[in-house]
Rosetta silent file (secondary structure, phi, psi, omega in degrees, C-alpha in Angstrom):
SEQUENCE: MTPAHHDSGATAPVASPDPSDRGVDPSLSAYWPVPVLRAVPALASAAAITFTPDHSPQVGLLAFGSAAVVGGVVLAVGSALRLSDRSSRTLAVLQGVVGAVIGALCLVFSHGQLPVLVAFVTAWAVLTGVLELLTGLRRRRRSPLARDWTTVGVLTLALAVVFLVVPPDYSQQLGGIEQIEGELTSSTVLVGILGAYGALVGVFLVIAGLSLKWQTGHPAAADTPDDKARTS
SCORE:     score description
SCORE:     0.000 S_00000001
   1 L     0.000  122.701 -177.492  114.915   35.918   54.440 S_00000001
   2 L   -89.831  145.799 -179.845  114.117   39.217   55.968 S_00000001
   3 L   -65.409  142.727  179.825  116.023   40.482   58.973 S_00000001
   4 L   -68.501  139.245  179.963  114.218   40.172   62.241 S_00000001
   5 L   -94.937  119.131 -177.542  112.807   43.420   63.571 S_00000001
   6 L  -100.359  122.132  179.935  113.749   43.961   67.166 S_00000001
   7 L  -130.723  107.156 -176.772  111.502   46.228   69.195 S_00000001
   8 L   -77.645  -12.673 -177.858  112.238   46.463   72.853 S_00000001
   9 L    81.317   -2.552 -179.178  109.220   48.692   73.445 S_00000001
  10 L   -96.793  146.511  177.034  111.414   51.279   75.123 S_00000001
  11 L  -115.951  150.794 -179.478  111.721   54.797   73.935 S_00000001
  12 L   -67.415  137.735  179.035  114.639   57.107   74.384 S_00000001
  13 L   -62.922  137.774  179.063  114.161   59.541   77.273 S_00000001
  14 L  -111.064  125.457 -179.426  113.207   63.008   76.195 S_00000001
  15 L   -67.865  135.404  178.205  114.380   65.912   78.295 S_00000001
  16 L   -75.680  123.298 -179.365  111.570   68.109   79.504 S_00000001
  17 L   -73.365  157.541  174.003  112.032   71.584   78.107 S_00000001
  18 L   -65.026  125.831 -179.179  111.829   74.672   80.221 S_00000001
  19 H   -54.662  -31.224 -179.324  108.192   75.862   79.955 S_00000001
  20 H   -67.164  -23.227  179.086  109.447   79.394   79.378 S_00000001
  21 H   -74.773  -15.126  178.057  111.186   78.169   76.207 S_00000001
  22 H   -89.204    4.817  176.537  107.801   77.245   74.756 S_00000001
  23 L    82.345   15.261  179.756  106.752   80.884   74.951 S_00000001
  24 L  -127.391  166.892  179.314  104.305   80.406   77.837 S_00000001
  25 L  -125.236   97.824 -176.782  104.357   81.034   81.550 S_00000001
  26 L   -67.407  -14.786  179.708  102.902   78.108   83.506 S_00000001
  27 L   -89.676    8.390 -174.366  103.125   80.057   86.767 S_00000001
  28 H   -57.717  -49.001 -177.178  100.738   82.705   85.481 S_00000001
  29 H   -69.076  -26.241 -178.802   97.711   81.543   87.471 S_00000001
  30 H   -84.655  -19.573 -172.082   99.794   81.103   90.626 S_00000001
  31 H   -85.996  -16.281 -169.737  101.528   84.485   90.440 S_00000001
  32 L   -57.303  -30.927  178.791   98.489   86.761   90.532 S_00000001
  33 H   -66.252  -23.346 -175.144   98.487   87.324   94.358 S_00000001
  34 H   -63.023  -53.663  177.750  101.989   88.807   94.215 S_00000001
  35 H   -62.142  -33.334  178.409  101.112   92.078   92.409 S_00000001
  36 H   -65.300  -44.129  178.598   97.955   92.412   94.534 S_00000001
  37 H   -68.730  -33.195  175.076   99.957   92.051   97.749 S_00000001
  38 H   -63.012  -29.737 -177.949  102.603   94.455   96.399 S_00000001
  39 H   -70.283  -27.676 -174.653   99.826   97.014   95.977 S_00000001
  40 H   -60.061  -54.552  178.824   98.883   96.967   99.665 S_00000001
  41 H   -65.161  -32.296  178.157  101.951   98.804  101.086 S_00000001
  42 H   -63.930  -45.221  179.503  101.988  101.180   98.092 S_00000001
  43 H   -70.009  -34.946  178.471   98.357  102.183   98.678 S_00000001
  44 H   -64.958  -42.452  178.284   98.890  102.359  102.442 S_00000001
  45 H   -66.357  -37.404  178.007  101.810  104.774  102.039 S_00000001
  46 H   -63.386  -42.093  178.938   99.785  106.856   99.587 S_00000001
  47 H   -66.296  -41.281 -179.793   96.914  107.083  102.082 S_00000001
  48 H   -62.191  -42.592 -179.928   99.261  107.960  104.948 S_00000001
  49 H   -69.654  -40.305 -177.523  100.858  110.777  102.963 S_00000001
  50 H   -63.089  -42.072 -174.660   97.540  112.049  101.629 S_00000001
  51 L   -95.431   11.304  175.070   95.893  112.307  105.047 S_00000001
  52 L  -110.706  115.523 -179.092   98.971  113.695  106.816 S_00000001
  53 L   -66.136  -23.623 -179.252   99.290  117.480  106.564 S_00000001
  54 L   -83.889  109.883  178.184  102.973  117.265  107.485 S_00000001
  55 L  -106.915   46.119  179.596  104.945  116.556  104.292 S_00000001
  56 L   -77.028  162.521  176.468  108.350  116.775  105.929 S_00000001
  57 H   -57.538  -33.077 -179.186  111.268  114.584  104.828 S_00000001
  58 H   -65.239  -40.877  176.875  110.846  112.538  108.019 S_00000001
  59 H   -64.824  -41.230  178.525  107.264  111.638  107.094 S_00000001
  60 H   -62.834  -42.183  179.795  108.415  110.757  103.589 S_00000001
  61 H   -64.626  -41.074 -179.932  111.214  108.524  104.892 S_00000001
  62 H   -68.122  -47.330 -177.934  108.878  106.670  107.256 S_00000001
  63 H   -66.611  -47.000 -179.011  106.079  106.191  104.731 S_00000001
  64 H   -68.161  -43.847 -178.708  108.350  105.279  101.846 S_00000001
  65 H   -60.786  -43.716  179.217  110.682  103.106  103.927 S_00000001
  66 H   -62.133  -45.236 -179.712  107.830  101.061  105.372 S_00000001
  67 H   -65.307  -38.475 -179.002  106.277  100.511  101.939 S_00000001
  68 H   -67.598  -39.579  179.216  109.634   99.597  100.379 S_00000001
  69 H   -64.989  -51.946 -177.562  110.428   97.014  103.068 S_00000001
  70 H   -64.814  -45.782  179.784  107.036   95.293  102.923 S_00000001
  71 H   -63.150  -38.426  179.110  106.795   95.503   99.140 S_00000001
  72 H   -66.202  -41.978  178.709  110.328   94.184   98.716 S_00000001
  73 H   -64.987  -43.796  179.203  109.731   91.200  100.997 S_00000001
  74 H   -59.859  -45.674 -178.201  106.442   90.385   99.232 S_00000001
  75 H   -65.451  -45.448 -177.516  108.096   90.555   95.811 S_00000001
  76 H   -64.740  -49.705 -177.838  111.142   88.481   96.795 S_00000001
  77 H   -68.863  -45.928 -178.848  109.244   85.740   98.616 S_00000001
  78 H   -62.259  -41.048  179.474  106.317   85.646   96.209 S_00000001
  79 H   -69.050  -39.304  178.985  108.550   85.461   93.144 S_00000001
  80 H   -62.553  -33.449 -176.609  110.759   82.788   94.694 S_00000001
  81 H   -91.134  -26.166 -167.618  107.721   80.623   95.394 S_00000001
  82 H  -122.753   -2.367  176.256  105.501   81.332   92.391 S_00000001
  83 L  -102.673  126.831 -179.514  107.640   82.146   89.352 S_00000001
  84 L   -90.334  -27.352 -179.622  108.834   79.160   87.330 S_00000001
  85 L   -71.313  119.633 -171.818  110.977   81.070   84.825 S_00000001
  86 H   -63.192  -45.151 -176.755  114.470   81.076   86.343 S_00000001
  87 H   -66.174  -42.842  177.987  115.748   84.333   84.871 S_00000001
  88 H   -64.792  -39.934  179.704  112.598   86.279   85.796 S_00000001
  89 H   -62.986  -43.058 -179.525  112.614   84.745   89.266 S_00000001
  90 H   -62.876  -46.086 -179.341  116.233   85.727   89.856 S_00000001
  91 H   -65.644  -40.352 -178.945  115.694   89.328   88.757 S_00000001
  92 H   -67.683  -41.356  177.979  112.483   89.681   90.765 S_00000001
  93 H   -64.296  -42.203  177.443  114.042   88.278   93.937 S_00000001
  94 H   -61.785  -42.458  178.014  117.028   90.584   93.513 S_00000001
  95 H   -60.641  -43.293  179.569  114.693   93.523   93.004 S_00000001
  96 H   -63.988  -41.204  179.419  112.788   92.632   96.160 S_00000001
  97 H   -64.694  -45.232  178.942  115.952   92.329   98.231 S_00000001
  98 H   -60.133  -45.213  179.965  117.294   95.665   96.961 S_00000001
  99 H   -61.799  -43.315 -179.105  113.970   97.353   97.705 S_00000001
 100 H   -66.048  -39.219 -179.556  113.762   95.905  101.220 S_00000001
 101 H   -65.772  -46.941  179.677  117.346   96.893  102.059 S_00000001
 102 H   -65.955  -37.292  176.782  116.939  100.492  100.889 S_00000001
 103 H   -62.395  -40.192  177.885  113.596  100.699  102.671 S_00000001
 104 H   -64.428  -38.036  177.127  115.215   99.525  105.888 S_00000001
 105 H   -63.931  -36.525  176.795  117.900  102.195  105.512 S_00000001
 106 H   -60.939  -40.478  179.644  115.151  104.811  105.162 S_00000001
 107 H   -70.087  -36.873  178.708  113.702  103.684  108.484 S_00000001
 108 H   -64.436  -41.123 -178.655  117.113  103.685  110.163 S_00000001
 109 L  -104.402   39.205 -175.756  117.776  107.242  108.957 S_00000001
 110 L   -68.726  -11.176  177.515  114.169  108.413  109.314 S_00000001
 111 L   -93.942    7.717 -178.991  115.309  111.589  111.101 S_00000001
 112 L   -71.579  168.109 -179.918  117.285  112.701  108.065 S_00000001
 113 L   -94.822 -171.620 -173.425  116.642  115.816  106.055 S_00000001
 114 H   -56.693  -42.950  178.686  115.583  116.248  102.433 S_00000001
 115 H   -56.948  -33.623  178.011  118.933  115.195  100.853 S_00000001
 116 H   -66.626  -45.263  178.327  118.629  111.834  102.639 S_00000001
 117 H   -60.688  -46.369 -178.808  115.116  111.313  101.292 S_00000001
 118 H   -62.675  -42.724 -178.359  116.143  112.272   97.773 S_00000001
 119 H   -63.805  -46.879 -177.229  119.200  110.011   97.852 S_00000001
 120 H   -69.122  -45.127 -178.757  117.353  106.933   99.094 S_00000001
 121 H   -65.174  -41.944  179.790  114.287  107.324   96.884 S_00000001
 122 H   -63.826  -45.167  179.051  116.393  108.009   93.790 S_00000001
 123 H   -61.522  -44.509  178.956  118.658  105.015   94.450 S_00000001
 124 H   -61.712  -46.589 -176.364  115.644  102.778   95.064 S_00000001
 125 H   -65.484  -40.148  179.940  113.797  104.001   91.979 S_00000001
 126 H   -67.505  -49.232 -175.550  116.801  103.621   89.661 S_00000001
 127 H   -67.723  -50.869 -178.017  117.831  100.154   90.876 S_00000001
 128 H   -72.264  -33.325  178.215  114.408   98.573   91.206 S_00000001
 129 H   -64.770  -42.965  178.553  113.068  100.359   88.128 S_00000001
 130 H   -64.657  -43.711 -179.377  115.892   99.056   85.943 S_00000001
 131 H   -63.593  -42.926 -179.464  115.511   95.518   87.306 S_00000001
 132 H   -70.238  -39.115  176.878  111.739   95.468   86.772 S_00000001
 133 H   -64.352  -41.995  178.715  112.018   96.999   83.312 S_00000001
 134 H   -62.712  -41.048  177.420  114.699   94.485   82.370 S_00000001
 135 H   -60.117  -43.761  179.574  112.509   91.625   83.586 S_00000001
 136 H   -66.944  -41.465 -178.676  109.633   92.856   81.442 S_00000001
 137 H   -67.104  -34.419  179.076  111.742   93.417   78.336 S_00000001
 138 H   -67.527  -25.637 -177.061  113.265   89.933   78.581 S_00000001
 139 L  -107.932    9.975 -177.697  109.764   88.396   78.588 S_00000001
 140 L   -60.711  142.103 -178.342  108.079   90.669   76.040 S_00000001
 141 L    62.825    9.171  178.863  105.759   88.879   73.624 S_00000001
 142 L  -122.561  -17.049 -179.398  106.233   85.706   75.691 S_00000001
 143 L  -152.259  136.856  174.687  104.263   86.421   78.852 S_00000001
 144 L   -60.331  -21.553  178.137  101.377   88.746   79.815 S_00000001
 145 H   -66.005  -25.069 -175.438  103.426   89.565   82.908 S_00000001
 146 H   -60.204  -41.280 -179.077  105.958   91.385   80.732 S_00000001
 147 H   -63.070  -41.901 -179.619  103.639   94.321   80.101 S_00000001
 148 H   -65.753  -45.570  178.618  102.965   94.796   83.816 S_00000001
 149 H   -61.723  -42.585 -179.233  106.652   94.612   84.739 S_00000001
 150 H   -63.643  -43.700 -178.897  107.589   97.033   81.968 S_00000001
 151 H   -62.712  -47.905 -179.812  104.924   99.553   82.957 S_00000001
 152 H   -65.258  -37.664  177.121  105.866   99.568   86.646 S_00000001
 153 H   -61.055  -43.481  178.751  109.548   99.773   85.729 S_00000001
 154 H   -65.116  -44.103  179.098  108.959  102.842   83.566 S_00000001
 155 H   -62.119  -38.404 -179.796  106.830  104.525   86.252 S_00000001
 156 H   -69.380  -39.933  175.945  109.506  103.858   88.870 S_00000001
 157 H   -66.159  -34.502  176.137  112.262  105.295   86.681 S_00000001
 158 H   -63.154  -36.210  176.263  110.048  108.339   86.071 S_00000001
 159 H   -61.020  -41.836  178.288  109.896  108.799   89.846 S_00000001
 160 H   -61.415  -41.929  179.855  113.700  108.895   89.939 S_00000001
 161 H   -61.902  -44.250 -179.690  113.754  111.555   87.215 S_00000001
 162 H   -61.943  -43.612 -179.509  111.278  113.734   89.101 S_00000001
 163 H   -65.599  -25.575  179.701  113.286  113.498   92.320 S_00000001
 164 H   -83.780  -28.032 -174.041  116.406  114.535   90.427 S_00000001
 165 H   -92.844  -21.471  179.004  114.900  117.527   88.611 S_00000001
 166 L   -72.121  122.578 -179.116  112.994  119.169   91.488 S_00000001
 167 L   -61.792  132.721 -178.149  115.321  121.819   92.969 S_00000001
 168 L   -66.765  -20.986 -179.362  116.134  121.017   96.605 S_00000001
 169 L  -102.617   18.432 -178.539  115.809  124.682   97.567 S_00000001
 170 L   -64.188  134.841  178.755  112.451  125.226   95.855 S_00000001
 171 E  -152.922  128.806 -179.814  110.129  127.482   97.855 S_00000001
 172 E  -135.838  120.416  179.347  106.906  129.175   96.844 S_00000001
 173 E   -74.255  128.580  178.736  104.828  131.300   99.183 S_00000001
 174 L   -80.127  163.154 -178.479  101.148  130.441   98.954 S_00000001
 175 L   152.411 -121.409  177.498   98.450  133.085   98.788 S_00000001
 176 H    69.715 -148.869 -175.402   97.125  134.770   95.690 S_00000001
 177 H   -64.877  -39.614 -177.246   93.403  134.886   94.952 S_00000001
 178 H   -77.629  -10.783  178.104   92.559  131.973   97.250 S_00000001
 179 L    52.579   49.883  178.422   94.536  133.534  100.109 S_00000001
 180 L   -89.974  126.068 -179.646   95.959  130.214  101.262 S_00000001
 181 L   -84.404  143.626  177.592   98.472  130.562  104.035 S_00000001
 182 L   133.110 -174.624 -177.073  101.636  128.519  103.979 S_00000001
 183 E  -138.711  132.495  177.236  104.660  127.721  101.868 S_00000001
 184 E   -94.158  113.207 -177.324  105.152  125.186   99.086 S_00000001
 185 E  -112.461  172.196  177.649  108.611  123.696   99.452 S_00000001
 186 H   -63.208  -33.560  177.231  110.565  120.996   97.652 S_00000001
 187 H   -63.872  -44.536  178.413  109.845  118.656  100.570 S_00000001
 188 H   -60.473  -43.024 -179.053  106.112  119.212  100.203 S_00000001
 189 H   -65.402  -49.180 -173.883  106.300  118.581   96.468 S_00000001
 190 H   -69.705  -40.684  177.616  108.466  115.466   96.635 S_00000001
 191 H   -66.296  -37.882  175.394  106.601  113.791   99.497 S_00000001
 192 H   -62.973  -38.130  177.424  103.354  114.539   97.687 S_00000001
 193 H   -66.014  -36.595  175.153  104.778  112.948   94.542 S_00000001
 194 H   -58.584  -43.286  178.425  105.674  109.865   96.593 S_00000001
 195 H   -63.929  -42.695  178.786  102.032  109.610   97.628 S_00000001
 196 H   -64.253  -40.341  178.184  100.831  110.025   94.047 S_00000001
 197 H   -62.465  -45.312  179.697  103.292  107.378   92.846 S_00000001
 198 H   -60.625  -41.384  179.365  102.123  104.930   95.514 S_00000001
 199 H   -66.337  -44.518 -177.940   98.481  105.463   94.568 S_00000001
 200 H   -64.598  -50.523 -178.809   99.127  105.124   90.838 S_00000001
 201 H   -67.978  -37.292  179.005  101.307  102.018   91.058 S_00000001
 202 H   -61.235  -47.489  178.536   99.093  100.472   93.737 S_00000001
 203 H   -62.993  -42.099  179.855   95.936  100.740   91.632 S_00000001
 204 H   -61.768  -43.023 -178.684   97.797   99.441   88.581 S_00000001
 205 H   -65.816  -36.948  176.614   99.137   96.422   90.488 S_00000001
 206 H   -62.336  -47.299  179.221   95.670   95.524   91.771 S_00000001
 207 H   -62.564  -42.510 -179.490   94.257   95.642   88.239 S_00000001
 208 H   -63.082  -44.123 -179.396   97.213   93.678   86.886 S_00000001
 209 H   -65.455  -43.990  179.576   96.903   90.972   89.534 S_00000001
 210 H   -68.405  -32.177  176.418   93.158   90.542   89.119 S_00000001
 211 H   -64.352  -40.215  176.625   93.559   90.478   85.343 S_00000001
 212 H   -62.969  -39.132 -178.734   96.018   87.598   85.701 S_00000001
 213 H   -66.697  -39.661 -172.174   93.549   85.751   87.933 S_00000001
 214 H   -89.339  -14.488 -175.919   90.602   86.181   85.603 S_00000001
 215 L   -68.686  153.806 -176.503   92.244   85.594   82.276 S_00000001
 216 L  -104.898  164.771  174.781   91.486   82.333   80.495 S_00000001
 217 L    94.538   -7.277 -177.299   93.675   79.835   78.728 S_00000001
 218 H   -72.297  -24.026  177.005   96.386   79.427   81.374 S_00000001
 219 H   -61.225  -35.436  178.937   95.649   75.733   82.133 S_00000001
 220 H   -66.068  -30.080 -179.476   96.770   74.829   78.634 S_00000001
 221 H   -68.264  -21.044 -176.739   99.986   76.726   79.219 S_00000001
 222 L   -90.622    4.161  179.810  100.782   74.430   82.119 S_00000001
 223 L   -61.212  138.542  176.131  100.716   71.250   79.995 S_00000001
 224 L  -106.422  165.908  177.354  103.850   69.165   80.345 S_00000001
 225 H   -58.033  -33.791  178.670  105.319   66.713   77.822 S_00000001
 226 H   -66.338  -37.753  177.603  103.975   63.847   79.969 S_00000001
 227 H   -62.684  -42.614 -178.867  100.470   65.290   79.781 S_00000001
 228 H   -66.842  -34.943 -179.898  100.708   65.510   76.025 S_00000001
 229 H   -67.598  -36.234 -178.904  101.988   61.933   75.796 S_00000001
 230 H   -71.267  -28.990 -178.870   99.055   60.594   77.801 S_00000001
 231 H   -88.438  -11.456 -178.687   96.530   62.368   75.591 S_00000001
 232 L   -86.013    0.000    0.000   98.142   61.322   72.302 S_00000001
């Protein structure tokens, strides 16, 4: 006599794994507007600096502060709503908050002189650059977003280095063969570098965002265990 086989038809519940643990990023298709929107204030500040002959610290504080506030809010809100990976979301939101706060301080102290500009930009570049680089390194080889975060993080840290190495008392009288009147000062150089940084990062973010939108294969990355069970 063989023992009766009891089959209740029920299966043990299986915990749904974190999609990020499967090496994919299901929020990839939803995240693409965030880098594109981040590019808008960066490109706007670059245009404002480029078409403004006055490269005083006050112009730099206003242009940079405005871009940092808007870009920080976009990053914090967009990441909170569209990133599914918890660790990346936390770092990105923190980065956005830090950027917005420092940008607001730039606007509050927009009448400051060059040391104020250097201090705020350097602090912003170091803090946000480290956070963005860390986010990218944590997701390397696991998400296409990692490359974009790493690149922007490196560029932002490079901005901090430039602001630290340019002598605050630099002054060069223009003239020479072209007979250009005026004086090239550290303020002119640093505010111009801010504009170049905004243009470079802005263009990169637009390309990165559109690349995320157009890339193929992300629907499969969003498969859940329930989807797989229904198709098996």
